[in-house]
mmCIF file of the C-alpha atoms, coordinates in Angstrom:
data_MODEL
# 
_entry.id   MODEL 
# 
loop_
_atom_site.group_PDB 
_atom_site.id 
_atom_site.type_symbol 
_atom_site.label_atom_id 
_atom_site.label_alt_id 
_atom_site.label_comp_id 
_atom_site.label_asym_id 
_atom_site.label_entity_id 
_atom_site.label_seq_id 
_atom_site.pdbx_PDB_ins_code 
_atom_site.Cartn_x 
_atom_site.Cartn_y 
_atom_site.Cartn_z 
_atom_site.occupancy 
_atom_site.B_iso_or_equiv 
_atom_site.pdbx_formal_charge 
_atom_site.auth_seq_id 
_atom_site.auth_comp_id 
_atom_site.auth_asym_id 
_atom_site.auth_atom_id 
_atom_site.pdbx_PDB_model_num 
ATOM 1   C CA . MET A 1 1   ? 12.138  -6.175  -3.072  1.00 0.00 ? 1   MET A CA 1 
ATOM 2   C CA . THR A 1 2   ? 10.661  -4.406  -0.070  1.00 0.00 ? 2   THR A CA 1 
ATOM 3   C CA . ALA A 1 3   ? 10.819  -5.725  3.473   1.00 0.00 ? 3   ALA A CA 1 
ATOM 4   C CA . GLY A 1 4   ? 7.073   -6.317  3.323   1.00 0.00 ? 4   GLY A CA 1 
ATOM 5   C CA . SER A 1 5   ? 7.409   -8.305  0.115   1.00 0.00 ? 5   SER A CA 1 
ATOM 6   C CA . SER A 1 6   ? 10.206  -10.393 1.616   1.00 0.00 ? 6   SER A CA 1 
ATOM 7   C CA . THR A 1 7   ? 8.135   -11.147 4.686   1.00 0.00 ? 7   THR A CA 1 
ATOM 8   C CA . ALA A 1 8   ? 5.088   -12.021 2.591   1.00 0.00 ? 8   ALA A CA 1 
ATOM 9   C CA . LEU A 1 9   ? 7.122   -14.289 0.297   1.00 0.00 ? 9   LEU A CA 1 
ATOM 10  C CA . VAL A 1 10  ? 8.707   -16.143 3.210   1.00 0.00 ? 10  VAL A CA 1 
ATOM 11  C CA . ALA A 1 11  ? 5.289   -16.586 4.841   1.00 0.00 ? 11  ALA A CA 1 
ATOM 12  C CA . ALA A 1 12  ? 3.818   -17.881 1.571   1.00 0.00 ? 12  ALA A CA 1 
ATOM 13  C CA . LEU A 1 13  ? 6.706   -20.334 1.154   1.00 0.00 ? 13  LEU A CA 1 
ATOM 14  C CA . GLU A 1 14  ? 6.283   -21.550 4.727   1.00 0.00 ? 14  GLU A CA 1 
ATOM 15  C CA . SER A 1 15  ? 2.586   -22.057 4.071   1.00 0.00 ? 15  SER A CA 1 
ATOM 16  C CA . LEU A 1 16  ? 3.330   -23.939 0.846   1.00 0.00 ? 16  LEU A CA 1 
ATOM 17  C CA . GLY A 1 17  ? 5.874   -26.117 2.653   1.00 0.00 ? 17  GLY A CA 1 
ATOM 18  C CA . ARG A 1 18  ? 3.340   -27.003 5.348   1.00 0.00 ? 18  ARG A CA 1 
ATOM 19  C CA . ALA A 1 19  ? 0.672   -27.752 2.759   1.00 0.00 ? 19  ALA A CA 1 
ATOM 20  C CA . GLN A 1 20  ? 3.082   -29.977 0.805   1.00 0.00 ? 20  GLN A CA 1 
ATOM 21  C CA . ARG A 1 21  ? 4.054   -31.896 3.958   1.00 0.00 ? 21  ARG A CA 1 
ATOM 22  C CA . GLU A 1 22  ? 0.378   -32.319 4.882   1.00 0.00 ? 22  GLU A CA 1 
ATOM 23  C CA . ALA A 1 23  ? -0.467  -33.593 1.388   1.00 0.00 ? 23  ALA A CA 1 
ATOM 24  C CA . ALA A 1 24  ? 2.449   -36.030 1.405   1.00 0.00 ? 24  ALA A CA 1 
ATOM 25  C CA . ALA A 1 25  ? 1.507   -37.177 4.916   1.00 0.00 ? 25  ALA A CA 1 
ATOM 26  C CA . ARG A 1 26  ? -2.063  -37.829 3.768   1.00 0.00 ? 26  ARG A CA 1 
ATOM 27  C CA . VAL A 1 27  ? -0.903  -39.897 0.796   1.00 0.00 ? 27  VAL A CA 1 
ATOM 28  C CA . ALA A 1 28  ? 1.639   -41.768 2.934   1.00 0.00 ? 28  ALA A CA 1 
ATOM 29  C CA . ARG A 1 29  ? -1.044  -42.479 5.532   1.00 0.00 ? 29  ARG A CA 1 
ATOM 30  C CA . ASP A 1 30  ? -3.396  -43.747 2.810   1.00 0.00 ? 30  ASP A CA 1 
ATOM 31  C CA . LEU A 1 31  ? -0.583  -46.008 1.559   1.00 0.00 ? 31  LEU A CA 1 
ATOM 32  C CA . ASP A 1 32  ? 0.268   -47.035 5.136   1.00 0.00 ? 32  ASP A CA 1 
ATOM 33  C CA . TRP A 1 33  ? 3.878   -46.003 4.692   1.00 0.00 ? 33  TRP A CA 1 
ATOM 34  C CA . PRO A 1 34  ? 6.077   -43.284 6.290   1.00 0.00 ? 34  PRO A CA 1 
ATOM 35  C CA . ARG A 1 35  ? 6.221   -40.030 4.316   1.00 0.00 ? 35  ARG A CA 1 
ATOM 36  C CA . SER A 1 36  ? 10.034  -40.093 4.304   1.00 0.00 ? 36  SER A CA 1 
ATOM 37  C CA . GLY A 1 37  ? 10.143  -43.521 2.663   1.00 0.00 ? 37  GLY A CA 1 
ATOM 38  C CA . LEU A 1 38  ? 7.656   -42.405 0.066   1.00 0.00 ? 38  LEU A CA 1 
ATOM 39  C CA . ALA A 1 39  ? 9.975   -39.552 -0.893  1.00 0.00 ? 39  ALA A CA 1 
ATOM 40  C CA . VAL A 1 40  ? 12.905  -41.944 -1.357  1.00 0.00 ? 40  VAL A CA 1 
ATOM 41  C CA . VAL A 1 41  ? 10.875  -44.227 -3.628  1.00 0.00 ? 41  VAL A CA 1 
ATOM 42  C CA . ARG A 1 42  ? 9.704   -41.303 -5.741  1.00 0.00 ? 42  ARG A CA 1 
ATOM 43  C CA . ILE A 1 43  ? 13.260  -39.927 -6.033  1.00 0.00 ? 43  ILE A CA 1 
ATOM 44  C CA . LEU A 1 44  ? 14.699  -43.274 -7.130  1.00 0.00 ? 44  LEU A CA 1 
ATOM 45  C CA . ARG A 1 45  ? 11.906  -43.770 -9.647  1.00 0.00 ? 45  ARG A CA 1 
ATOM 46  C CA . ALA A 1 46  ? 12.345  -40.275 -11.088 1.00 0.00 ? 46  ALA A CA 1 
ATOM 47  C CA . ARG A 1 47  ? 16.149  -40.193 -11.176 1.00 0.00 ? 47  ARG A CA 1 
ATOM 48  C CA . GLY A 1 48  ? 17.157  -43.837 -11.382 1.00 0.00 ? 48  GLY A CA 1 
ATOM 49  C CA . GLU A 1 49  ? 19.825  -45.655 -9.434  1.00 0.00 ? 49  GLU A CA 1 
ATOM 50  C CA . MET A 1 50  ? 22.074  -43.593 -7.171  1.00 0.00 ? 50  MET A CA 1 
ATOM 51  C CA . GLN A 1 51  ? 24.195  -43.763 -4.080  1.00 0.00 ? 51  GLN A CA 1 
ATOM 52  C CA . LEU A 1 52  ? 22.865  -43.086 -0.598  1.00 0.00 ? 52  LEU A CA 1 
ATOM 53  C CA . CYS A 1 53  ? 24.791  -39.810 -0.326  1.00 0.00 ? 53  CYS A CA 1 
ATOM 54  C CA . GLU A 1 54  ? 22.954  -38.537 -3.420  1.00 0.00 ? 54  GLU A CA 1 
ATOM 55  C CA . VAL A 1 55  ? 19.572  -39.449 -1.924  1.00 0.00 ? 55  VAL A CA 1 
ATOM 56  C CA . ALA A 1 56  ? 20.524  -37.647 1.293   1.00 0.00 ? 56  ALA A CA 1 
ATOM 57  C CA . GLU A 1 57  ? 21.590  -34.574 -0.672  1.00 0.00 ? 57  GLU A CA 1 
ATOM 58  C CA . ILE A 1 58  ? 18.326  -34.447 -2.629  1.00 0.00 ? 58  ILE A CA 1 
ATOM 59  C CA . LEU A 1 59  ? 16.310  -34.844 0.575   1.00 0.00 ? 59  LEU A CA 1 
ATOM 60  C CA . ARG A 1 60  ? 18.603  -32.341 2.305   1.00 0.00 ? 60  ARG A CA 1 
ATOM 61  C CA . VAL A 1 61  ? 19.072  -34.667 5.274   1.00 0.00 ? 61  VAL A CA 1 
ATOM 62  C CA . ASP A 1 62  ? 22.062  -36.283 6.948   1.00 0.00 ? 62  ASP A CA 1 
ATOM 63  C CA . ALA A 1 63  ? 23.258  -39.571 5.434   1.00 0.00 ? 63  ALA A CA 1 
ATOM 64  C CA . SER A 1 64  ? 22.324  -41.395 8.656   1.00 0.00 ? 64  SER A CA 1 
ATOM 65  C CA . VAL A 1 65  ? 18.717  -40.216 8.307   1.00 0.00 ? 65  VAL A CA 1 
ATOM 66  C CA . ALA A 1 66  ? 18.580  -41.304 4.660   1.00 0.00 ? 66  ALA A CA 1 
ATOM 67  C CA . SER A 1 67  ? 20.180  -44.627 5.598   1.00 0.00 ? 67  SER A CA 1 
ATOM 68  C CA . ARG A 1 68  ? 17.400  -45.393 8.095   1.00 0.00 ? 68  ARG A CA 1 
ATOM 69  C CA . GLN A 1 69  ? 14.746  -44.506 5.509   1.00 0.00 ? 69  GLN A CA 1 
ATOM 70  C CA . VAL A 1 70  ? 16.421  -46.670 2.874   1.00 0.00 ? 70  VAL A CA 1 
ATOM 71  C CA . GLY A 1 71  ? 16.899  -49.528 5.349   1.00 0.00 ? 71  GLY A CA 1 
ATOM 72  C CA . ALA A 1 72  ? 13.158  -49.705 5.962   1.00 0.00 ? 72  ALA A CA 1 
ATOM 73  C CA . LEU A 1 73  ? 12.542  -49.757 2.200   1.00 0.00 ? 73  LEU A CA 1 
ATOM 74  C CA . VAL A 1 74  ? 15.121  -52.519 1.705   1.00 0.00 ? 74  VAL A CA 1 
ATOM 75  C CA . ASP A 1 75  ? 13.499  -54.552 4.496   1.00 0.00 ? 75  ASP A CA 1 
ATOM 76  C CA . ALA A 1 76  ? 10.095  -54.080 2.827   1.00 0.00 ? 76  ALA A CA 1 
ATOM 77  C CA . GLY A 1 77  ? 11.475  -55.235 -0.535  1.00 0.00 ? 77  GLY A CA 1 
ATOM 78  C CA . HIS A 1 78  ? 11.019  -51.876 -2.298  1.00 0.00 ? 78  HIS A CA 1 
ATOM 79  C CA . VAL A 1 79  ? 14.700  -50.959 -2.678  1.00 0.00 ? 79  VAL A CA 1 
ATOM 80  C CA . ARG A 1 80  ? 17.785  -53.025 -3.432  1.00 0.00 ? 80  ARG A CA 1 
ATOM 81  C CA . ARG A 1 81  ? 21.401  -52.208 -2.657  1.00 0.00 ? 81  ARG A CA 1 
ATOM 82  C CA . THR A 1 82  ? 24.042  -53.313 -5.131  1.00 0.00 ? 82  THR A CA 1 
ATOM 83  C CA . VAL A 1 83  ? 27.786  -52.785 -5.360  1.00 0.00 ? 83  VAL A CA 1 
ATOM 84  C CA . ASP A 1 84  ? 28.494  -49.615 -7.338  1.00 0.00 ? 84  ASP A CA 1 
ATOM 85  C CA . THR A 1 85  ? 30.349  -50.509 -10.530 1.00 0.00 ? 85  THR A CA 1 
ATOM 86  C CA . ALA A 1 86  ? 32.341  -47.259 -10.488 1.00 0.00 ? 86  ALA A CA 1 
ATOM 87  C CA . ASP A 1 87  ? 33.291  -47.436 -6.787  1.00 0.00 ? 87  ASP A CA 1 
ATOM 88  C CA . ARG A 1 88  ? 33.293  -50.960 -5.367  1.00 0.00 ? 88  ARG A CA 1 
ATOM 89  C CA . ARG A 1 89  ? 33.292  -49.537 -1.804  1.00 0.00 ? 89  ARG A CA 1 
ATOM 90  C CA . ALA A 1 90  ? 29.950  -47.819 -2.369  1.00 0.00 ? 90  ALA A CA 1 
ATOM 91  C CA . ARG A 1 91  ? 26.448  -49.198 -2.757  1.00 0.00 ? 91  ARG A CA 1 
ATOM 92  C CA . THR A 1 92  ? 23.969  -48.141 -5.393  1.00 0.00 ? 92  THR A CA 1 
ATOM 93  C CA . LEU A 1 93  ? 20.276  -47.961 -4.556  1.00 0.00 ? 93  LEU A CA 1 
ATOM 94  C CA . GLY A 1 94  ? 17.567  -48.911 -7.007  1.00 0.00 ? 94  GLY A CA 1 
ATOM 95  C CA . LEU A 1 95  ? 13.915  -49.834 -6.974  1.00 0.00 ? 95  LEU A CA 1 
ATOM 96  C CA . THR A 1 96  ? 12.791  -53.420 -7.087  1.00 0.00 ? 96  THR A CA 1 
ATOM 97  C CA . ASP A 1 97  ? 9.699   -54.467 -9.022  1.00 0.00 ? 97  ASP A CA 1 
ATOM 98  C CA . ALA A 1 98  ? 7.755   -54.053 -5.768  1.00 0.00 ? 98  ALA A CA 1 
ATOM 99  C CA . GLY A 1 99  ? 9.247   -50.558 -5.373  1.00 0.00 ? 99  GLY A CA 1 
ATOM 100 C CA . LEU A 1 100 ? 8.204   -49.617 -8.895  1.00 0.00 ? 100 LEU A CA 1 
ATOM 101 C CA . ALA A 1 101 ? 4.689   -50.882 -8.184  1.00 0.00 ? 101 ALA A CA 1 
ATOM 102 C CA . PHE A 1 102 ? 4.652   -48.892 -4.927  1.00 0.00 ? 102 PHE A CA 1 
ATOM 103 C CA . ALA A 1 103 ? 5.761   -45.749 -6.809  1.00 0.00 ? 103 ALA A CA 1 
ATOM 104 C CA . ALA A 1 104 ? 2.986   -46.279 -9.362  1.00 0.00 ? 104 ALA A CA 1 
ATOM 105 C CA . GLU A 1 105 ? 0.453   -46.731 -6.563  1.00 0.00 ? 105 GLU A CA 1 
ATOM 106 C CA . SER A 1 106 ? 1.675   -43.525 -4.913  1.00 0.00 ? 106 SER A CA 1 
ATOM 107 C CA . ASP A 1 107 ? 1.187   -41.744 -8.257  1.00 0.00 ? 107 ASP A CA 1 
ATOM 108 C CA . ARG A 1 108 ? -2.465  -42.790 -8.259  1.00 0.00 ? 108 ARG A CA 1 
ATOM 109 C CA . TYR A 1 109 ? -2.930  -41.414 -4.755  1.00 0.00 ? 109 TYR A CA 1 
ATOM 110 C CA . PHE A 1 110 ? -1.134  -38.153 -5.580  1.00 0.00 ? 110 PHE A CA 1 
ATOM 111 C CA . ASP A 1 111 ? -3.155  -37.820 -8.802  1.00 0.00 ? 111 ASP A CA 1 
ATOM 112 C CA . ALA A 1 112 ? -6.400  -38.237 -6.875  1.00 0.00 ? 112 ALA A CA 1 
ATOM 113 C CA . PHE A 1 113 ? -5.255  -35.697 -4.282  1.00 0.00 ? 113 PHE A CA 1 
ATOM 114 C CA . VAL A 1 114 ? -4.286  -33.142 -6.943  1.00 0.00 ? 114 VAL A CA 1 
ATOM 115 C CA . ASP A 1 115 ? -7.538  -33.722 -8.828  1.00 0.00 ? 115 ASP A CA 1 
ATOM 116 C CA . GLU A 1 116 ? -9.453  -33.004 -5.622  1.00 0.00 ? 116 GLU A CA 1 
ATOM 117 C CA . ALA A 1 117 ? -7.361  -30.034 -4.490  1.00 0.00 ? 117 ALA A CA 1 
ATOM 118 C CA . PHE A 1 118 ? -7.324  -28.281 -7.869  1.00 0.00 ? 118 PHE A CA 1 
ATOM 119 C CA . ALA A 1 119 ? -10.711 -29.311 -9.226  1.00 0.00 ? 119 ALA A CA 1 
ATOM 120 C CA . ASP A 1 120 ? -11.793 -25.704 -9.760  1.00 0.00 ? 120 ASP A CA 1 
ATOM 121 C CA . TRP A 1 121 ? -8.547  -24.558 -11.414 1.00 0.00 ? 121 TRP A CA 1 
ATOM 122 C CA . SER A 1 122 ? -8.269  -24.213 -15.186 1.00 0.00 ? 122 SER A CA 1 
ATOM 123 C CA . ALA A 1 123 ? -5.499  -26.062 -17.009 1.00 0.00 ? 123 ALA A CA 1 
ATOM 124 C CA . ASP A 1 124 ? -3.856  -22.711 -17.807 1.00 0.00 ? 124 ASP A CA 1 
ATOM 125 C CA . ASP A 1 125 ? -3.946  -21.626 -14.149 1.00 0.00 ? 125 ASP A CA 1 
ATOM 126 C CA . LEU A 1 126 ? -2.403  -24.914 -13.105 1.00 0.00 ? 126 LEU A CA 1 
ATOM 127 C CA . ASP A 1 127 ? 0.314   -24.644 -15.774 1.00 0.00 ? 127 ASP A CA 1 
ATOM 128 C CA . ASP A 1 128 ? 1.080   -21.074 -14.641 1.00 0.00 ? 128 ASP A CA 1 
ATOM 129 C CA . ALA A 1 129 ? 1.335   -22.211 -11.009 1.00 0.00 ? 129 ALA A CA 1 
ATOM 130 C CA . ILE A 1 130 ? 3.670   -25.066 -11.956 1.00 0.00 ? 130 ILE A CA 1 
ATOM 131 C CA . THR A 1 131 ? 5.926   -22.658 -13.846 1.00 0.00 ? 131 THR A CA 1 
ATOM 132 C CA . GLN A 1 132 ? 6.016   -20.146 -10.996 1.00 0.00 ? 132 GLN A CA 1 
ATOM 133 C CA . ILE A 1 133 ? 6.694   -22.787 -8.335  1.00 0.00 ? 133 ILE A CA 1 
ATOM 134 C CA . ARG A 1 134 ? 9.556   -24.191 -10.416 1.00 0.00 ? 134 ARG A CA 1 
ATOM 135 C CA . ASN A 1 135 ? 10.961  -20.681 -10.871 1.00 0.00 ? 135 ASN A CA 1 
ATOM 136 C CA . VAL A 1 136 ? 10.764  -19.975 -7.145  1.00 0.00 ? 136 VAL A CA 1 
ATOM 137 C CA . ALA A 1 137 ? 12.446  -23.292 -6.297  1.00 0.00 ? 137 ALA A CA 1 
ATOM 138 C CA . ALA A 1 138 ? 15.217  -22.663 -8.833  1.00 0.00 ? 138 ALA A CA 1 
ATOM 139 C CA . ALA A 1 139 ? 15.860  -19.135 -7.528  1.00 0.00 ? 139 ALA A CA 1 
ATOM 140 C CA . ILE A 1 140 ? 16.069  -20.299 -3.921  1.00 0.00 ? 140 ILE A CA 1 
ATOM 141 C CA . SER A 1 141 ? 18.203  -23.338 -4.760  1.00 0.00 ? 141 SER A CA 1 
ATOM 142 C CA . THR A 1 142 ? 20.666  -21.235 -6.753  1.00 0.00 ? 142 THR A CA 1 
ATOM 143 C CA . VAL A 1 143 ? 21.219  -18.780 -3.912  1.00 0.00 ? 143 VAL A CA 1 
ATOM 144 C CA . SER A 1 144 ? 21.201  -21.498 -1.231  1.00 0.00 ? 144 SER A CA 1 
ATOM 145 C CA . GLN A 1 145 ? 23.928  -23.472 -3.013  1.00 0.00 ? 145 GLN A CA 1 
ATOM 146 C CA . GLU A 1 146 ? 26.100  -20.437 -3.732  1.00 0.00 ? 146 GLU A CA 1 
ATOM 147 C CA . ALA A 1 147 ? 25.861  -18.718 -0.353  1.00 0.00 ? 147 ALA A CA 1 
ATOM 148 C CA . PRO A 1 148 ? 28.955  -18.893 1.842   1.00 0.00 ? 148 PRO A CA 1 
ATOM 149 C CA . PRO A 1 149 ? 28.433  -20.192 5.387   1.00 0.00 ? 149 PRO A CA 1 
ATOM 150 C CA . ARG A 1 150 ? 27.824  -17.492 7.964   1.00 0.00 ? 150 ARG A CA 1 
# 
């Protein structure tokens, strides 16, 4: 890869990251909920019950940050904490019925956003974009996780 290609790829990824944050912020605003809490609900719905440290790892944030986000969701009745059956010292997080309903509502908002944003894209173009974005994410994640600290 040339230096120009590297620079262009990084700029494109930064642009995509900003666009994703803006889209999530719009949906969160429409739902009247913080974007960070919305991410936690969607993670728990997609992956099922897990410990707080796993949520923090997926979000790539410190456990204290994830704990604050989860605390707000617990207070709102969207997430429940239970004693982990494998490690009685730990707590497992899961969605309540209200959390599942909130996740479903967020899906409707994201669906409407995607329908609007990609209205002029063909199904094949959208499928190609999905494949390429997944490939890019996998390539970056693989190197990020394997790289020694500098």
